[in-house]
Structures are given as C-alpha cells and as structure tokens.
C-alpha positions in Angstrom: -177.1 22.7 -68.7 -173.8 20.8 -68.7 -172.1 22.5 -71.6 -168.6 21.5 -72.7 -165.4 23.4 -72.0 -164.9 26.8 -73.5 -163.5 27.0 -77.0 -165.3 23.9 -78.2 -168.5 23.5 -80.1 -171.4 21.8 -78.3 -171.1 18.0 -78.6 -173.9 16.5 -80.5 -175.2 19.9 -81.7 -174.5 21.0 -85.3 -174.9 24.7 -86.1 -177.6 25.1 -88.7 -175.2 26.5 -91.3 -173.0 23.4 -90.9 -170.0 25.5 -90.3 -167.3 25.1 -87.6 -168.1 28.3 -85.6 -167.7 27.8 -81.9 -170.6 28.3 -79.5 -168.3 28.8 -76.5 -169.2 32.5 -76.0 -172.8 31.6 -75.6 -172.5 28.7 -73.2 -173.3 28.9 -69.5 -174.4 31.9 -67.5 -174.3 35.3 -69.1 -175.5 38.9 -68.3 -176.4 41.9 -70.4 -175.4 45.5 -70.6 -177.3 48.0 -72.7 -176.4 51.6 -73.6 -178.7 52.9 -70.9 -177.0 51.1 -68.0 -175.4 54.3 -66.6 -174.4 52.5 -63.4 -172.1 50.1 -65.4 -170.7 52.8 -67.8 -169.7 55.0 -64.9 -167.7 52.2 -63.2 -167.0 49.6 -65.9 -164.1 47.8 -64.2 -166.0 47.5 -60.9 -169.0 46.1 -62.8 -166.9 43.4 -64.5 -165.4 42.5 -61.1 -168.9 42.0 -59.8 -170.0 39.9 -62.8 -166.9 37.7 -62.4 -167.7 37.2 -58.7 -171.2 36.1 -59.5 -169.9 33.4 -61.9 -170.7 35.1 -65.2 -169.0 33.5 -68.2 -170.1 36.0 -70.9 -171.0 39.7 -71.0 -173.4 40.7 -73.7 -172.5 44.4 -74.4 -174.6 46.7 -76.5 -172.4 48.9 -78.7 -175.0 51.2 -80.2 -178.3 51.2 -82.1 -179.8 52.7 -85.3 -180.9 55.9 -83.5 -177.4 56.8 -82.3 -174.8 58.8 -84.1 -171.9 56.3 -84.0 -170.9 52.7 -83.7 -170.0 53.0 -80.0 -172.1 55.0 -77.6 -169.6 54.6 -74.8 -166.2 54.0 -76.5 -164.1 54.4 -73.4 -166.4 52.1 -71.4 -166.4 49.5 -74.1 -162.6 49.4 -74.1 -162.5 49.2 -70.3 -165.0 46.4 -70.1 -163.4 44.3 -72.9 -159.9 44.6 -71.3 -161.2 43.9 -67.7 -163.3 40.9 -68.9 -160.4 39.3 -70.7 -158.1 39.8 -67.7 -160.6 37.7 -65.7 -161.3 35.1 -68.3 -164.7 36.3 -69.3 -166.0 36.4 -72.9 -167.6 39.5 -74.3 -170.2 39.4 -77.1 -170.9 42.7 -78.9 -174.6 43.3 -79.9 -176.1 46.0 -82.1 -179.8 46.9 -82.8 -180.3 47.8 -86.5 -183.3 49.6 -87.8 -182.9 48.3 -91.4 -183.9 51.8 -92.8 -180.3 52.7 -93.4 -178.9 49.3 -94.1 -175.3 50.4 -95.1 -174.9 52.3 -91.8 -176.2 49.3 -89.8 -173.8 47.0 -91.6 -170.8 49.3 -91.1 -171.5 49.5 -87.4 -171.8 45.7 -87.1 -168.4 45.3 -88.9 -166.8 47.9 -86.7 -167.8 45.8 -83.7 -166.3 42.6 -85.3 -163.1 44.4 -86.1 -162.8 46.4 -82.8 -159.6 46.2 -80.9 -158.6 47.9 -77.6 -155.2 49.5 -77.2 -154.2 46.3 -75.5 -155.2 44.3 -78.6 -158.4 42.8 -77.1 -161.5 42.3 -79.3 -165.0 40.9 -78.9 -165.3 37.2 -78.7 -168.4 37.2 -80.9 -171.0 39.5 -82.4 -174.8 39.2 -82.2 -177.4 41.0 -84.2 -180.5 42.2 -82.3 -183.3 41.4 -84.7 -186.5 43.1 -83.5 -186.9 46.5 -85.0 -190.1 47.2 -87.0 -188.9 50.6 -88.3 -189.2 49.2 -91.8 -193.0 48.7 -91.8 -193.1 46.2 -94.7 -192.1 42.8 -93.3 -191.0 41.4 -96.7 -188.6 44.4 -97.2 -187.4 44.1 -93.6 -186.7 40.4 -94.1 -184.8 41.1 -97.4 -182.6 43.7 -95.7 -182.0 41.4 -92.7 -180.9 38.5 -94.8 -178.6 40.7 -97.0 -177.0 42.2 -93.9 -176.6 38.9 -92.3 -174.9 37.4 -95.3 -172.5 40.4 -95.5 -171.7 40.1 -91.8 -170.8 36.5 -92.2 -168.6 37.2 -95.2 -166.8 39.8 -93.2 -166.5 37.7 -90.0 -165.4 34.6 -91.8 -166.6 31.0 -91.2 -164.8 30.5 -87.9 -166.1 33.6 -86.1 -169.1 32.9 -83.9 -172.3 34.9 -84.7 -175.5 35.1 -82.7 -179.0 36.0 -83.8 -180.9 37.8 -81.0 -184.6 37.3 -81.8 -187.9 38.5 -80.3 -189.9 36.1 -78.3 -190.9 33.2 -80.5 -194.1 32.9 -78.6 -194.9 36.5 -79.6 -193.9 36.2 -83.2 -195.7 32.8 -83.8 -198.7 32.9 -81.4 -199.7 36.2 -79.8 -198.6 38.7 -82.4 -197.9 37.0 -85.8 -198.5 40.3 -87.6 -195.3 41.7 -86.0 -193.0 39.9 -88.4 -194.9 37.5 -90.7 -192.7 35.1 -92.6 -189.8 35.5 -90.1 -186.8 33.7 -91.7 -186.0 31.3 -88.9 -184.4 28.6 -91.1 -182.5 31.1 -93.3 -181.0 32.7 -90.3 -179.8 29.3 -89.1 -177.7 29.2 -92.3 -175.7 32.2 -91.1 -175.7 32.4 -87.3 -174.3 29.8 -84.9 -176.6 30.5 -82.0 -180.2 31.8 -81.5 -180.8 34.0 -78.5 -184.6 34.3 -78.0 -185.6 37.2 -75.8 -188.3 35.3 -73.9 -188.9 38.1 -71.3 -191.6 36.2 -69.3 -192.0 39.3 -67.1 -193.9 41.0 -70.0 -196.4 38.2 -70.1 -196.8 36.2 -66.9 -196.4 36.2 -63.1 -195.3 33.5 -60.7 -192.6 30.8 -60.9 -194.8 28.1 -62.6 -195.9 30.6 -65.3 -192.3 31.8 -65.8 -191.1 28.2 -66.3 -194.0 27.4 -68.6 -193.6 30.5 -70.8 -189.9 30.0 -71.1 -190.4 26.4 -72.1 -193.0 27.4 -74.7 -190.5 29.8 -76.3 -187.8 27.1 -76.6 -190.4 24.6 -78.0 -191.6 27.1 -80.6 -188.1 27.9 -81.7 -187.3 24.2 -82.1 -190.5 23.8 -84.2 -189.6 26.7 -86.5 -186.1 25.2 -87.0 -187.1 21.5 -86.9 -184.3 19.2 -88.1 -181.5 21.8 -87.6 -181.0 21.3 -83.8 -179.8 24.9 -83.5 -177.9 25.9 -80.4 -180.0 28.2 -78.1 -179.1 30.6 -75.4 -182.2 31.7 -73.6 -182.5 35.4 -72.5 -184.8 35.9 -69.5 -186.0 38.8 -67.4 -186.6 41.6 -67.4 -184.4 41.5 -64.2 -185.9 44.7 -62.7 -189.4 43.1 -62.9 -188.6 39.5 -61.9 -188.8 37.9 -58.5 -186.4 35.4 -57.0 -189.1 32.7 -57.2 -189.8 33.4 -60.8 -186.1 33.2 -61.5 -186.0 29.8 -60.0 -188.8 28.8 -62.4 -186.9 30.2 -65.3 -183.7 28.3 -64.2 -185.7 25.1 -63.8 -186.8 25.2 -67.4 -183.4 26.1 -68.7 -181.8 23.2 -66.9 -184.3 20.7 -68.3 -184.3 22.0 -71.9 -181.7 21.3 -74.6 -180.1 24.8 -74.4 -176.4 25.8 -74.1 -176.8 28.8 -71.9 -179.0 31.5 -70.4 -178.9 35.0 -69.1 -180.9 37.8 -67.5 -181.5 41.3 -69.0 -179.9 43.5 -67.6 -177.1 43.3 -65.1 -177.9 46.2 -62.8 -181.4 44.9 -62.0 -180.3 41.4 -60.8 -181.1 41.0 -57.1 -179.4 38.7 -54.6 -182.4 36.3 -54.8 -182.1 36.2 -58.5 -178.3 35.7 -58.4 -178.9 32.8 -56.0 -181.2 31.1 -58.5 -179.0 31.9 -61.5 -175.9 30.4 -59.8 -177.2 26.9 -60.9 -176.4 27.9 -64.5 -172.7 28.5 -63.9 
C-alpha cells in the first residue's frame, strides 16, 4: 500500500473536491467497532491496547444510528476509546448511520460527533457518514437528503477537516442490485468527502481466497469507473470478519496491496482471528 506519513495527503492523489483535507486517518490498517460489539464496550481500554498491539493505525467507531435515542449509544465507552487511542498514537474516525427520514436529527448527530471532546480535550480525527439506509424508499428523495446533509456537514466541519463517505458495495449498487439506489451520486459525493470507504464484504457473495481477491478488485474497479477522472482516495472495508477465513483474508490483502488504495480494514474487530491478523499485518 505504501502510504505516506501520517498527517499528509496522499502524494499524487487529489481529493475529488479539490480541497486540502488530509487522508491520514484513512491510511494503512484500520479496524471497526459498531454499537453491538459488547466485548469492546465492556473493556474499551483493553480493546484499544489489543488493537495497538496488532498494528492498527485507525479505529472506526460507530457513535449511533437513526434508530437510537441519542448521538452516542455508549458515551462512556466512546470517551475511554478516544482517550486511550490518542495516548497510543492511534487515530479514531467516528461514523454514523443516518436513515434520512429525520434529516435534522441525523445532521445534529453528525455534528455532535465532529464537535465531540473528552474531558481530556481529545476529539475524533475524522467523521464518516455511513450511506446505505433505504428507509426513505424513493431513491431521488434519498439522494436529495443525502446531498443536503453532506453539504451541511462539510460547512460545519470546514475545508480542512477530513470526511469519509462509507458506501455500500459498488458491485451491488451497479451490477447485482441496481434498484437499491439508482442514480447514486458518486461524483457529487466526491465534491464533499475526502475518502470513499466501500463496504465490499466479499463474505456475503463469494467463498475462497481467489474469489475474495477478485470480488474486492471488482469493487475497487467499479468505484474508479463511477468516479473516473477524479482519482478519489479509497479505503477498502473487507470482511465480515466473523465469516472470513485466513486464506480468504490473504486473498483480500493481495488485492489491496496491488490496487491504488490508501488503506484497508476488516469489519468488525471482535471477529478477527489470529489467521486473519497474520494476513492483515501486511497492510500495516
């Protein structure tokens, strides 16, 4: 993968919006935490220690989703993870899943993540919007609300703050299930977000290392085609860790290393096995 040092934008890669936002939080090896990872939330500092020991550079931490009552499902755990991660030199990216039905609430929760600070003064190093909900059944309306929310998030965050767009599998959206989100605004999102994070999740579609490598490669290729000419930075999300084998992880890593991407990760942390860690270590 060979990304540059932290704190710098990727050399030779210009974010689609042409702004100076850093891609550093998305470079190299990452791991994911969602609100259902009880094992992590019960022992957050221990989890961060384990992540650091495995060479993780960035933790992708879910704050909440549109079905929950507040902006942080595990507020104490969030504070503990952010503080522990920064003590060890790890980056933390907050991510939130909007439903787009109650757009003002979704926006407020995104902004709360961007403005979040622990008692020690630590905040998230970036924010990423999880763009996959079909709660709003009409794709045109869904797209309109997504773009309005994204523009408002960028205005709040400012030009220098890095933002990520977590998107469903490009292979699904373009080839296998184009009715899921017809007219998905790939290029418009590139005007706002610094990095795309496609949820490739080969374990939903294929089995075996060759198939895992091929499916991952197809997703990157399709995303490049949908954003042709923009050379958008890409961080590939693989897994699901609970369903992947060590050999399949090697196939995933092989594709990541030979493609023009800035980083990769597995979803989620508690499911990553020793065999998977061994393969993922090549992405450090």
